[in-house]
PDB file of N, CA, C and O in Angstrom:
ATOM      1  N   MET A   1       0.324 -12.974  11.293  1.00  0.00           N
ATOM      2  CA  MET A   1       1.005 -12.319   9.933  1.00  0.00           C
ATOM      3  C   MET A   1       0.079 -11.804   9.777  1.00  0.00           C
ATOM      4  O   MET A   1      -1.009 -12.376   9.837  1.00  0.00           O
ATOM      5  N   THR A   2       0.228 -10.588   9.534  1.00  0.00           N
ATOM      6  CA  THR A   2      -1.112  -8.983   9.470  1.00  0.00           C
ATOM      7  C   THR A   2      -1.032  -9.225   7.899  1.00  0.00           C
ATOM      8  O   THR A   2      -0.004  -9.750   7.472  1.00  0.00           O
ATOM      9  N   GLN A   3      -2.193  -8.828   6.878  1.00  0.00           N
ATOM     10  CA  GLN A   3      -1.687  -8.814   5.706  1.00  0.00           C
ATOM     11  C   GLN A   3      -1.316  -8.154   5.263  1.00  0.00           C
ATOM     12  O   GLN A   3      -1.076  -8.407   4.082  1.00  0.00           O
ATOM     13  N   LYS A   4      -0.811  -6.273   5.952  1.00  0.00           N
ATOM     14  CA  LYS A   4       0.226  -6.183   4.805  1.00  0.00           C
ATOM     15  C   LYS A   4       1.417  -6.801   5.683  1.00  0.00           C
ATOM     16  O   LYS A   4       2.328  -7.108   4.914  1.00  0.00           O
ATOM     17  N   ASP A   5       1.620  -6.985   6.517  1.00  0.00           N
ATOM     18  CA  ASP A   5       2.437  -7.918   6.439  1.00  0.00           C
ATOM     19  C   ASP A   5       2.772  -9.187   4.926  1.00  0.00           C
ATOM     20  O   ASP A   5       3.765  -9.412   4.234  1.00  0.00           O
ATOM     21  N   GLU A   6       1.701  -9.615   4.953  1.00  0.00           N
ATOM     22  CA  GLU A   6       1.639 -10.624   3.751  1.00  0.00           C
ATOM     23  C   GLU A   6       2.207  -9.851   2.353  1.00  0.00           C
ATOM     24  O   GLU A   6       3.036 -10.294   1.557  1.00  0.00           O
ATOM     25  N   ILE A   7       1.613  -8.767   2.317  1.00  0.00           N
ATOM     26  CA  ILE A   7       1.331  -7.874   0.753  1.00  0.00           C
ATOM     27  C   ILE A   7       2.992  -7.704   0.249  1.00  0.00           C
ATOM     28  O   ILE A   7       3.336  -7.760  -0.931  1.00  0.00           O
ATOM     29  N   LEU A   8       4.060  -7.455   1.567  1.00  0.00           N
ATOM     30  CA  LEU A   8       5.318  -7.058   1.200  1.00  0.00           C
ATOM     31  C   LEU A   8       5.872  -8.596   1.128  1.00  0.00           C
ATOM     32  O   LEU A   8       6.978  -8.604   0.588  1.00  0.00           O
ATOM     33  N   ARG A   9       5.538  -9.583   1.420  1.00  0.00           N
ATOM     34  CA  ARG A   9       6.340 -11.212   1.776  1.00  0.00           C
ATOM     35  C   ARG A   9       5.860 -11.468  -0.051  1.00  0.00           C
ATOM     36  O   ARG A   9       6.621 -12.055  -0.820  1.00  0.00           O
ATOM     37  N   HIS A  10       4.113 -10.751  -0.615  1.00  0.00           N
ATOM     38  CA  HIS A  10       4.326 -11.422  -1.583  1.00  0.00           C
ATOM     39  C   HIS A  10       5.321 -10.699  -2.607  1.00  0.00           C
ATOM     40  O   HIS A  10       6.033 -11.152  -3.503  1.00  0.00           O
ATOM     41  N   ILE A  11       5.067  -9.218  -2.066  1.00  0.00           N
ATOM     42  CA  ILE A  11       5.727  -8.746  -3.499  1.00  0.00           C
ATOM     43  C   ILE A  11       7.630  -9.349  -3.479  1.00  0.00           C
ATOM     44  O   ILE A  11       8.288  -9.589  -4.491  1.00  0.00           O
ATOM     45  N   GLN A  12       8.121  -9.460  -2.047  1.00  0.00           N
ATOM     46  CA  GLN A  12       9.802  -9.863  -2.132  1.00  0.00           C
ATOM     47  C   GLN A  12       9.990 -10.763  -2.996  1.00  0.00           C
ATOM     48  O   GLN A  12      10.847 -10.961  -3.857  1.00  0.00           O
ATOM     49  N   ILE A  13       8.570 -11.569  -2.466  1.00  0.00           N
ATOM     50  CA  ILE A  13       8.883 -12.868  -3.204  1.00  0.00           C
ATOM     51  C   ILE A  13       8.591 -13.252  -4.794  1.00  0.00           C
ATOM     52  O   ILE A  13       9.190 -14.160  -5.369  1.00  0.00           O
ATOM     53  N   HIS A  14       7.556 -12.401  -5.426  1.00  0.00           N
ATOM     54  CA  HIS A  14       7.590 -12.677  -6.707  1.00  0.00           C
ATOM     55  C   HIS A  14       7.309 -11.062  -7.988  1.00  0.00           C
ATOM     56  O   HIS A  14       7.051 -10.990  -9.189  1.00  0.00           O
ATOM     57  N   GLY A  15       7.506 -10.179  -7.052  1.00  0.00           N
ATOM     58  CA  GLY A  15       7.885  -9.359  -7.800  1.00  0.00           C
ATOM     59  C   GLY A  15       6.462  -7.785  -7.787  1.00  0.00           C
ATOM     60  O   GLY A  15       6.674  -6.716  -8.360  1.00  0.00           O
ATOM     61  N   SER A  16       5.588  -8.000  -7.261  1.00  0.00           N
ATOM     62  CA  SER A  16       4.463  -6.910  -7.894  1.00  0.00           C
ATOM     63  C   SER A  16       3.208  -7.878  -6.865  1.00  0.00           C
ATOM     64  O   SER A  16       3.481  -8.890  -6.220  1.00  0.00           O
ATOM     65  N   ILE A  17       1.871  -7.233  -6.960  1.00  0.00           N
ATOM     66  CA  ILE A  17       0.791  -7.676  -6.544  1.00  0.00           C
ATOM     67  C   ILE A  17      -0.003  -7.134  -7.604  1.00  0.00           C
ATOM     68  O   ILE A  17       0.328  -6.368  -8.509  1.00  0.00           O
ATOM     69  N   THR A  18      -1.281  -7.745  -7.298  1.00  0.00           N
ATOM     70  CA  THR A  18      -2.304  -7.184  -8.176  1.00  0.00           C
ATOM     71  C   THR A  18      -3.364  -7.464  -6.931  1.00  0.00           C
ATOM     72  O   THR A  18      -3.172  -8.173  -5.943  1.00  0.00           O
ATOM     73  N   ARG A  19      -4.566  -6.675  -7.286  1.00  0.00           N
ATOM     74  CA  ARG A  19      -5.419  -6.969  -6.462  1.00  0.00           C
ATOM     75  C   ARG A  19      -7.000  -8.656  -6.787  1.00  0.00           C
ATOM     76  O   ARG A  19      -8.067  -9.091  -6.354  1.00  0.00           O
ATOM     77  N   ALA A  20      -6.176  -8.827  -7.591  1.00  0.00           N
ATOM     78  CA  ALA A  20      -7.029 -10.582  -8.079  1.00  0.00           C
ATOM     79  C   ALA A  20      -5.991 -11.564  -6.954  1.00  0.00           C
ATOM     80  O   ALA A  20      -6.382 -12.410  -6.149  1.00  0.00           O
ATOM     81  N   VAL A  21      -4.351 -11.043  -7.272  1.00  0.00           N
ATOM     82  CA  VAL A  21      -3.815 -11.813  -6.011  1.00  0.00           C
ATOM     83  C   VAL A  21      -4.141 -12.155  -5.062  1.00  0.00           C
ATOM     84  O   VAL A  21      -4.240 -13.170  -4.372  1.00  0.00           O
ATOM     85  N   ALA A  22      -4.368 -10.852  -5.076  1.00  0.00           N
ATOM     86  CA  ALA A  22      -4.348 -10.414  -3.396  1.00  0.00           C
ATOM     87  C   ALA A  22      -5.385 -10.816  -2.830  1.00  0.00           C
ATOM     88  O   ALA A  22      -5.273 -10.985  -1.615  1.00  0.00           O
ATOM     89  N   ALA A  23      -6.814 -11.131  -3.496  1.00  0.00           N
ATOM     90  CA  ALA A  23      -8.136 -11.614  -3.562  1.00  0.00           C
ATOM     91  C   ALA A  23      -7.724 -13.633  -2.683  1.00  0.00           C
ATOM     92  O   ALA A  23      -7.978 -14.263  -1.656  1.00  0.00           O
ATOM     93  N   ASN A  24      -6.627 -13.887  -4.624  1.00  0.00           N
ATOM     94  CA  ASN A  24      -6.143 -14.801  -3.551  1.00  0.00           C
ATOM     95  C   ASN A  24      -6.159 -15.579  -2.431  1.00  0.00           C
ATOM     96  O   ASN A  24      -6.576 -16.705  -2.159  1.00  0.00           O
ATOM     97  N   LEU A  25      -5.319 -14.251  -1.553  1.00  0.00           N
ATOM     98  CA  LEU A  25      -4.144 -14.132   0.113  1.00  0.00           C
ATOM     99  C   LEU A  25      -6.142 -13.980   0.803  1.00  0.00           C
ATOM    100  O   LEU A  25      -5.958 -13.173   1.714  1.00  0.00           O
ATOM    101  N   HIS A  26      -6.982 -14.149   0.816  1.00  0.00           N
ATOM    102  CA  HIS A  26      -8.286 -13.312   1.133  1.00  0.00           C
ATOM    103  C   HIS A  26      -7.211 -12.581   2.191  1.00  0.00           C
ATOM    104  O   HIS A  26      -6.621 -12.866   3.234  1.00  0.00           O
ATOM    105  N   ILE A  27      -7.390 -10.922   0.814  1.00  0.00           N
ATOM    106  CA  ILE A  27      -7.725  -9.994   0.959  1.00  0.00           C
ATOM    107  C   ILE A  27      -7.803  -8.850   0.420  1.00  0.00           C
ATOM    108  O   ILE A  27      -6.988  -8.297  -0.318  1.00  0.00           O
ATOM    109  N   TYR A  28      -8.731  -8.516   0.769  1.00  0.00           N
ATOM    110  CA  TYR A  28      -9.659  -7.908  -0.616  1.00  0.00           C
ATOM    111  C   TYR A  28     -10.203  -6.326  -0.512  1.00  0.00           C
ATOM    112  O   TYR A  28     -11.224  -5.858  -1.016  1.00  0.00           O
ATOM    113  N   GLU A  29      -9.047  -5.559   0.422  1.00  0.00           N
ATOM    114  CA  GLU A  29      -9.034  -4.348  -0.193  1.00  0.00           C
ATOM    115  C   GLU A  29      -7.156  -4.050  -0.028  1.00  0.00           C
ATOM    116  O   GLU A  29      -6.351  -3.455   0.689  1.00  0.00           O
ATOM    117  N   LEU A  30      -7.200  -4.670  -0.879  1.00  0.00           N
ATOM    118  CA  LEU A  30      -5.053  -3.966  -1.317  1.00  0.00           C
ATOM    119  C   LEU A  30      -6.088  -2.629  -1.152  1.00  0.00           C
ATOM    120  O   LEU A  30      -6.855  -2.421  -0.212  1.00  0.00           O
ATOM    121  N   SER A  31      -5.902  -1.908  -2.184  1.00  0.00           N
ATOM    122  CA  SER A  31      -5.562  -0.366  -1.932  1.00  0.00           C
ATOM    123  C   SER A  31      -5.369  -0.164  -0.414  1.00  0.00           C
ATOM    124  O   SER A  31      -4.238  -0.150   0.072  1.00  0.00           O
ATOM    125  N   SER A  32      -6.776   0.032   0.521  1.00  0.00           N
ATOM    126  CA  SER A  32      -6.370   0.061   1.799  1.00  0.00           C
ATOM    127  C   SER A  32      -4.918  -0.385   2.061  1.00  0.00           C
ATOM    128  O   SER A  32      -3.838   0.186   1.906  1.00  0.00           O
ATOM    129  N   ARG A  33      -5.362  -1.925   2.628  1.00  0.00           N
ATOM    130  CA  ARG A  33      -3.441  -1.766   2.703  1.00  0.00           C
ATOM    131  C   ARG A  33      -2.567  -0.824   2.660  1.00  0.00           C
ATOM    132  O   ARG A  33      -1.871  -0.204   3.465  1.00  0.00           O
ATOM    133  N   ILE A  34      -2.868  -0.861   0.829  1.00  0.00           N
ATOM    134  CA  ILE A  34      -1.382   0.215   0.350  1.00  0.00           C
ATOM    135  C   ILE A  34      -1.332   1.923   1.316  1.00  0.00           C
ATOM    136  O   ILE A  34      -0.591   2.778   1.802  1.00  0.00           O
ATOM    137  N   GLY A  35      -2.819   1.491   1.069  1.00  0.00           N
ATOM    138  CA  GLY A  35      -2.494   3.064   1.686  1.00  0.00           C
ATOM    139  C   GLY A  35      -2.296   3.460   2.850  1.00  0.00           C
ATOM    140  O   GLY A  35      -1.718   4.545   2.906  1.00  0.00           O
ATOM    141  N   GLU A  36      -2.697   2.739   4.334  1.00  0.00           N
ATOM    142  CA  GLU A  36      -2.041   2.302   5.363  1.00  0.00           C
ATOM    143  C   GLU A  36      -0.466   2.103   5.605  1.00  0.00           C
ATOM    144  O   GLU A  36      -0.022   2.568   6.654  1.00  0.00           O
ATOM    145  N   LEU A  37       0.434   1.441   4.712  1.00  0.00           N
ATOM    146  CA  LEU A  37       1.536   0.989   4.255  1.00  0.00           C
ATOM    147  C   LEU A  37       2.336   2.250   4.477  1.00  0.00           C
ATOM    148  O   LEU A  37       3.209   2.638   5.253  1.00  0.00           O
ATOM    149  N   GLU A  38       1.315   2.945   2.947  1.00  0.00           N
ATOM    150  CA  GLU A  38       2.398   4.092   3.052  1.00  0.00           C
ATOM    151  C   GLU A  38       2.051   5.801   3.901  1.00  0.00           C
ATOM    152  O   GLU A  38       2.406   6.914   3.511  1.00  0.00           O
ATOM    153  N   LYS A  39       1.340   5.471   4.997  1.00  0.00           N
ATOM    154  CA  LYS A  39       1.310   6.301   5.786  1.00  0.00           C
ATOM    155  C   LYS A  39       2.340   5.611   6.768  1.00  0.00           C
ATOM    156  O   LYS A  39       2.693   6.385   7.658  1.00  0.00           O
ATOM    157  N   GLU A  40       2.724   4.772   6.815  1.00  0.00           N
ATOM    158  CA  GLU A  40       3.813   4.382   7.619  1.00  0.00           C
ATOM    159  C   GLU A  40       4.701   3.742   7.297  1.00  0.00           C
ATOM    160  O   GLU A  40       5.151   2.671   7.705  1.00  0.00           O
ATOM    161  N   GLY A  41       5.200   4.948   5.921  1.00  0.00           N
ATOM    162  CA  GLY A  41       6.233   5.611   5.141  1.00  0.00           C
ATOM    163  C   GLY A  41       6.707   3.935   4.332  1.00  0.00           C
ATOM    164  O   GLY A  41       7.680   3.301   4.742  1.00  0.00           O
ATOM    165  N   TRP A  42       5.936   3.503   3.319  1.00  0.00           N
ATOM    166  CA  TRP A  42       6.223   2.399   2.791  1.00  0.00           C
ATOM    167  C   TRP A  42       5.920   3.845   1.382  1.00  0.00           C
ATOM    168  O   TRP A  42       5.230   4.864   1.381  1.00  0.00           O
ATOM    169  N   THR A  43       6.854   3.200   0.350  1.00  0.00           N
ATOM    170  CA  THR A  43       6.644   3.615  -1.217  1.00  0.00           C
ATOM    171  C   THR A  43       6.474   2.508  -1.694  1.00  0.00           C
ATOM    172  O   THR A  43       6.691   1.512  -1.004  1.00  0.00           O
ATOM    173  N   PHE A  44       5.981   2.393  -3.177  1.00  0.00           N
ATOM    174  CA  PHE A  44       5.310   1.268  -4.316  1.00  0.00           C
ATOM    175  C   PHE A  44       5.538   1.897  -5.557  1.00  0.00           C
ATOM    176  O   PHE A  44       5.366   3.115  -5.524  1.00  0.00           O
ATOM    177  N   ASP A  45       5.869   1.428  -6.625  1.00  0.00           N
ATOM    178  CA  ASP A  45       6.055   1.597  -7.788  1.00  0.00           C
ATOM    179  C   ASP A  45       4.618   1.131  -8.069  1.00  0.00           C
ATOM    180  O   ASP A  45       4.135   0.089  -7.625  1.00  0.00           O
ATOM    181  N   ARG A  46       3.808   2.273  -9.082  1.00  0.00           N
ATOM    182  CA  ARG A  46       2.646   1.289  -9.676  1.00  0.00           C
ATOM    183  C   ARG A  46       2.649   1.241 -10.803  1.00  0.00           C
ATOM    184  O   ARG A  46       3.524   1.868 -11.400  1.00  0.00           O
ATOM    185  N   LYS A  47       1.527   0.367 -11.645  1.00  0.00           N
ATOM    186  CA  LYS A  47       1.812   0.000 -12.620  1.00  0.00           C
ATOM    187  C   LYS A  47       0.160  -0.037 -13.267  1.00  0.00           C
ATOM    188  O   LYS A  47      -0.468  -0.990 -12.805  1.00  0.00           O
ATOM    189  N   THR A  48      -0.405   0.573 -13.958  1.00  0.00           N
ATOM    190  CA  THR A  48      -1.944   0.281 -14.493  1.00  0.00           C
ATOM    191  C   THR A  48      -1.995   0.143 -15.623  1.00  0.00           C
ATOM    192  O   THR A  48      -1.646   0.820 -16.591  1.00  0.00           O
ATOM    193  N   LEU A  49      -2.757  -1.397 -15.391  1.00  0.00           N
ATOM    194  CA  LEU A  49      -2.406  -2.842 -16.404  1.00  0.00           C
ATOM    195  C   LEU A  49      -4.029  -3.157 -16.432  1.00  0.00           C
ATOM    196  O   LEU A  49      -4.879  -3.331 -15.558  1.00  0.00           O
ATOM    197  N   THR A  50      -4.032  -3.136 -18.317  1.00  0.00           N
ATOM    198  CA  THR A  50      -5.443  -2.848 -19.013  1.00  0.00           C
ATOM    199  C   THR A  50      -5.547  -3.552 -20.087  1.00  0.00           C
ATOM    200  O   THR A  50      -4.634  -3.723 -20.895  1.00  0.00           O
ATOM    201  N   GLY A  51      -7.078  -4.170 -20.192  1.00  0.00           N
ATOM    202  CA  GLY A  51      -6.563  -5.281 -21.320  1.00  0.00           C
ATOM    203  C   GLY A  51      -8.468  -5.658 -21.122  1.00  0.00           C
ATOM    204  O   GLY A  51      -9.232  -5.050 -20.372  1.00  0.00           O
ATOM    205  N   THR A  52      -8.851  -6.912 -22.123  1.00  0.00           N
ATOM    206  CA  THR A  52     -10.189  -6.308 -22.650  1.00  0.00           C
ATOM    207  C   THR A  52     -10.266  -8.303 -22.131  1.00  0.00           C
ATOM    208  O   THR A  52      -9.362  -9.058 -22.491  1.00  0.00           O
ATOM    209  N   ASN A  53     -11.352  -8.757 -21.377  1.00  0.00           N
ATOM    210  CA  ASN A  53     -11.270 -10.072 -21.119  1.00  0.00           C
ATOM    211  C   ASN A  53     -12.272 -10.566 -22.215  1.00  0.00           C
ATOM    212  O   ASN A  53     -12.615  -9.736 -23.056  1.00  0.00           O
ATOM    213  N   ALA A  54     -12.932 -12.229 -22.311  1.00  0.00           N
ATOM    214  CA  ALA A  54     -13.817 -12.928 -23.043  1.00  0.00           C
ATOM    215  C   ALA A  54     -15.117 -11.847 -23.659  1.00  0.00           C
ATOM    216  O   ALA A  54     -15.578 -12.023 -24.787  1.00  0.00           O
ATOM    217  N   TYR A  55     -15.481 -11.018 -22.980  1.00  0.00           N
ATOM    218  CA  TYR A  55     -16.436 -10.499 -23.493  1.00  0.00           C
ATOM    219  C   TYR A  55     -16.353  -9.346 -24.005  1.00  0.00           C
ATOM    220  O   TYR A  55     -17.430  -8.849 -24.333  1.00  0.00           O
ATOM    221  N   GLY A  56     -15.593  -8.855 -24.154  1.00  0.00           N
ATOM    222  CA  GLY A  56     -14.963  -7.596 -24.961  1.00  0.00           C
ATOM    223  C   GLY A  56     -15.226  -6.411 -24.039  1.00  0.00           C
ATOM    224  O   GLY A  56     -15.276  -5.335 -24.635  1.00  0.00           O
ATOM    225  N   ARG A  57     -15.385  -6.371 -22.884  1.00  0.00           N
ATOM    226  CA  ARG A  57     -15.869  -6.053 -21.687  1.00  0.00           C
ATOM    227  C   ARG A  57     -14.049  -5.498 -21.963  1.00  0.00           C
ATOM    228  O   ARG A  57     -13.290  -6.270 -22.549  1.00  0.00           O
ATOM    229  N   LYS A  58     -13.290  -3.418 -21.210  1.00  0.00           N
ATOM    230  CA  LYS A  58     -12.035  -3.504 -20.961  1.00  0.00           C
ATOM    231  C   LYS A  58     -12.943  -3.821 -19.516  1.00  0.00           C
ATOM    232  O   LYS A  58     -14.109  -3.922 -19.133  1.00  0.00           O
ATOM    233  N   TRP A  59     -10.668  -3.948 -18.706  1.00  0.00           N
ATOM    234  CA  TRP A  59     -11.017  -4.014 -17.630  1.00  0.00           C
ATOM    235  C   TRP A  59      -9.950  -3.249 -17.535  1.00  0.00           C
ATOM    236  O   TRP A  59      -9.551  -2.826 -18.620  1.00  0.00           O
ATOM    237  N   ARG A  60      -8.967  -2.719 -16.001  1.00  0.00           N
ATOM    238  CA  ARG A  60      -7.750  -2.238 -16.274  1.00  0.00           C
ATOM    239  C   ARG A  60      -7.922  -2.644 -14.748  1.00  0.00           C
ATOM    240  O   ARG A  60      -9.054  -2.821 -14.299  1.00  0.00           O
ATOM    241  N   CYS A  61      -6.471  -2.832 -13.725  1.00  0.00           N
ATOM    242  CA  CYS A  61      -6.425  -3.190 -12.440  1.00  0.00           C
ATOM    243  C   CYS A  61      -5.135  -2.285 -12.534  1.00  0.00           C
ATOM    244  O   CYS A  61      -4.771  -1.754 -13.583  1.00  0.00           O
ATOM    245  N   THR A  62      -4.198  -2.116 -10.800  1.00  0.00           N
ATOM    246  CA  THR A  62      -2.740  -1.028 -10.768  1.00  0.00           C
ATOM    247  C   THR A  62      -2.174  -2.618  -9.638  1.00  0.00           C
ATOM    248  O   THR A  62      -2.650  -3.100  -8.611  1.00  0.00           O
ATOM    249  N   GLU A  63      -0.903  -3.010 -10.555  1.00  0.00           N
ATOM    250  CA  GLU A  63      -0.073  -3.309 -10.252  1.00  0.00           C
ATOM    251  C   GLU A  63       0.735  -2.486  -9.108  1.00  0.00           C
ATOM    252  O   GLU A  63       1.091  -1.308  -9.133  1.00  0.00           O
ATOM    253  N   TYR A  64       0.876  -3.241  -8.330  1.00  0.00           N
ATOM    254  CA  TYR A  64       2.091  -2.313  -6.595  1.00  0.00           C
ATOM    255  C   TYR A  64       3.389  -3.190  -6.954  1.00  0.00           C
ATOM    256  O   TYR A  64       3.176  -4.399  -7.048  1.00  0.00           O
ATOM    257  N   SER A  65       4.382  -2.854  -7.114  1.00  0.00           N
ATOM    258  CA  SER A  65       5.518  -3.376  -6.932  1.00  0.00           C
ATOM    259  C   SER A  65       6.996  -2.621  -5.442  1.00  0.00           C
ATOM    260  O   SER A  65       6.919  -1.903  -4.445  1.00  0.00           O
ATOM    261  N   ASN A  66       7.946  -3.246  -6.062  1.00  0.00           N
ATOM    262  CA  ASN A  66       8.924  -2.525  -5.443  1.00  0.00           C
ATOM    263  C   ASN A  66       8.846  -2.096  -4.573  1.00  0.00           C
ATOM    264  O   ASN A  66       9.189  -0.924  -4.735  1.00  0.00           O
ATOM    265  N   PRO A  67       8.360  -2.413  -2.722  1.00  0.00           N
ATOM    266  CA  PRO A  67       7.985  -1.436  -1.949  1.00  0.00           C
ATOM    267  C   PRO A  67       9.205  -0.691  -0.640  1.00  0.00           C
ATOM    268  O   PRO A  67       9.640  -1.353   0.302  1.00  0.00           O
ATOM    269  N   GLN A  68       9.426   0.226  -0.804  1.00  0.00           N
ATOM    270  CA  GLN A  68      10.905   0.261  -0.242  1.00  0.00           C
ATOM    271  C   GLN A  68      10.462   1.432   0.951  1.00  0.00           C
ATOM    272  O   GLN A  68       9.768   2.447   0.892  1.00  0.00           O
ATOM    273  N   ARG A  69      11.002   0.955   1.738  1.00  0.00           N
ATOM    274  CA  ARG A  69      10.654   1.930   3.345  1.00  0.00           C
ATOM    275  C   ARG A  69      10.951   3.262   3.211  1.00  0.00           C
ATOM    276  O   ARG A  69      11.927   3.401   2.473  1.00  0.00           O
ATOM    277  N   CYS A  70      10.625   4.030   3.514  1.00  0.00           N
ATOM    278  CA  CYS A  70      10.533   5.722   3.529  1.00  0.00           C
ATOM    279  C   CYS A  70      11.499   6.681   5.335  1.00  0.00           C
ATOM    280  O   CYS A  70      11.902   7.840   5.430  1.00  0.00           O
ATOM    281  N   GLY A  71      11.529   5.558   6.392  1.00  0.00           N
ATOM    282  CA  GLY A  71      11.876   6.194   7.425  1.00  0.00           C
ATOM    283  C   GLY A  71      10.739   6.361   8.234  1.00  0.00           C
ATOM    284  O   GLY A  71       9.619   5.882   8.058  1.00  0.00           O
ATOM    285  N   ASN A  72      11.206   7.206   9.282  1.00  0.00           N
ATOM    286  CA  ASN A  72       9.584   8.276  10.147  1.00  0.00           C
ATOM    287  C   ASN A  72       8.772   8.567   9.538  1.00  0.00           C
ATOM    288  O   ASN A  72       8.509   9.754   9.732  1.00  0.00           O
ATOM    289  N   VAL A  73       7.719   7.798   8.340  1.00  0.00           N
ATOM    290  CA  VAL A  73       6.682   9.413   8.135  1.00  0.00           C
ATOM    291  C   VAL A  73       5.664   8.646   7.984  1.00  0.00           C
ATOM    292  O   VAL A  73       5.644   7.425   7.832  1.00  0.00           O
ATOM    293  N   GLY A  74       4.669   9.516   8.038  1.00  0.00           N
ATOM    294  CA  GLY A  74       2.810   8.562   8.861  1.00  0.00           C
ATOM    295  C   GLY A  74       2.589   9.467  10.250  1.00  0.00           C
ATOM    296  O   GLY A  74       3.095  10.471  10.751  1.00  0.00           O
ATOM    297  N   TYR A  75       1.829   8.779  10.482  1.00  0.00           N
ATOM    298  CA  TYR A  75       1.241   9.019  11.887  1.00  0.00           C
ATOM    299  C   TYR A  75       2.127   8.042  12.925  1.00  0.00           C
ATOM    300  O   TYR A  75       2.200   8.545  14.047  1.00  0.00           O
ATOM    301  N   ALA A  76       2.706   6.958  12.815  1.00  0.00           N
ATOM    302  CA  ALA A  76       3.631   6.665  13.530  1.00  0.00           C
ATOM    303  C   ALA A  76       5.316   7.301  14.814  1.00  0.00           C
ATOM    304  O   ALA A  76       6.284   6.853  15.429  1.00  0.00           O
ATOM    305  N   GLU A  77       4.717   8.345  14.552  1.00  0.00           N
ATOM    306  CA  GLU A  77       5.551   8.933  15.812  1.00  0.00           C
ATOM    307  C   GLU A  77       4.295  10.312  15.900  1.00  0.00           C
ATOM    308  O   GLU A  77       3.784  10.367  14.781  1.00  0.00           O
ATOM    309  N   LYS A  78       3.685  11.358  16.800  1.00  0.00           N
ATOM    310  CA  LYS A  78       3.150  12.928  16.539  1.00  0.00           C
ATOM    311  C   LYS A  78       4.229  13.196  17.192  1.00  0.00           C
ATOM    312  O   LYS A  78       4.739  12.457  18.035  1.00  0.00           O
ATOM    313  N   PRO A  79       4.847  14.824  16.657  1.00  0.00           N
ATOM    314  CA  PRO A  79       5.597  16.062  16.757  1.00  0.00           C
ATOM    315  C   PRO A  79       5.085  16.553  17.888  1.00  0.00           C
ATOM    316  O   PRO A  79       4.015  16.699  18.478  1.00  0.00           O
ATOM    317  N   GLU A  80       6.686  16.838  18.014  1.00  0.00           N
ATOM    318  CA  GLU A  80       6.268  17.495  19.216  1.00  0.00           C
ATOM    319  C   GLU A  80       5.356  18.317  19.344  1.00  0.00           C
ATOM    320  O   GLU A  80       4.841  18.053  18.258  1.00  0.00           O
ATOM    321  N   PRO A  81       4.568  19.268  19.840  1.00  0.00           N
ATOM    322  CA  PRO A  81       4.120  20.741  19.730  1.00  0.00           C
ATOM    323  C   PRO A  81       4.361  21.590  19.675  1.00  0.00           C
ATOM    324  O   PRO A  81       4.570  21.655  20.886  1.00  0.00           O
ATOM    325  N   HIS A  82       4.663  22.842  19.246  1.00  0.00           N
ATOM    326  CA  HIS A  82       5.255  23.767  19.392  1.00  0.00           C
ATOM    327  C   HIS A  82       5.741  24.497  20.928  1.00  0.00           C
ATOM    328  O   HIS A  82       4.834  25.326  20.999  1.00  0.00           O
ATOM    329  N   PRO A  83       6.448  24.691  21.997  1.00  0.00           N
ATOM    330  CA  PRO A  83       6.193  25.389  22.674  1.00  0.00           C
ATOM    331  C   PRO A  83       5.624  26.906  23.233  1.00  0.00           C
ATOM    332  O   PRO A  83       5.518  27.050  24.451  1.00  0.00           O
ATOM    333  N   TRP A  84       5.286  27.954  22.383  1.00  0.00           N
ATOM    334  CA  TRP A  84       4.530  28.698  23.371  1.00  0.00           C
ATOM    335  C   TRP A  84       3.111  28.107  23.191  1.00  0.00           C
ATOM    336  O   TRP A  84       2.306  28.340  24.093  1.00  0.00           O
ATOM    337  N   ARG A  85       2.540  27.055  21.675  1.00  0.00           N
ATOM    338  CA  ARG A  85       1.382  26.152  21.822  1.00  0.00           C
ATOM    339  C   ARG A  85       0.630  25.938  23.938  1.00  0.00           C
ATOM    340  O   ARG A  85      -0.256  26.394  24.661  1.00  0.00           O
ATOM    341  N   GLN A  86       1.832  24.908  23.983  1.00  0.00           N
ATOM    342  CA  GLN A  86       1.387  24.749  25.573  1.00  0.00           C
ATOM    343  C   GLN A  86       1.487  25.638  26.509  1.00  0.00           C
ATOM    344  O   GLN A  86       1.009  25.343  27.604  1.00  0.00           O
ATOM    345  N   THR A  87       2.166  27.029  26.319  1.00  0.00           N
ATOM    346  CA  THR A  87       1.373  27.680  27.455  1.00  0.00           C
ATOM    347  C   THR A  87       0.506  28.044  27.586  1.00  0.00           C
ATOM    348  O   THR A  87       0.039  28.101  28.724  1.00  0.00           O
ATOM    349  N   TRP A  88      -0.281  28.550  26.352  1.00  0.00           N
ATOM    350  CA  TRP A  88      -1.470  28.833  26.231  1.00  0.00           C
ATOM    351  C   TRP A  88      -2.735  28.069  26.512  1.00  0.00           C
ATOM    352  O   TRP A  88      -3.781  28.678  26.734  1.00  0.00           O
ATOM    353  N   ARG A  89      -2.676  26.765  26.510  1.00  0.00           N
ATOM    354  CA  ARG A  89      -3.387  26.097  27.935  1.00  0.00           C
ATOM    355  C   ARG A  89      -3.783  26.125  28.623  1.00  0.00           C
ATOM    356  O   ARG A  89      -3.990  25.091  29.258  1.00  0.00           O
TER     357      ARG A  89
END
């Protein structure tokens, strides 16, 4: 199972995922994997979570949820070149 599959599976089961939760799954670049999934046609709802830790420092992170497939989007299939461009090559 790939990291992208693991992210989608986790969101299906638990409803959302954050960077901290992804790190527990040994996925350390969650935003990169989300970006790759978006290039493949997935969309996600994003929510910014904020708070203050025990030492008084503010923190924030993004929570991803509700993945939806949007069809053939991104670089999965290359479009056919325009016919007249082929003749000039």
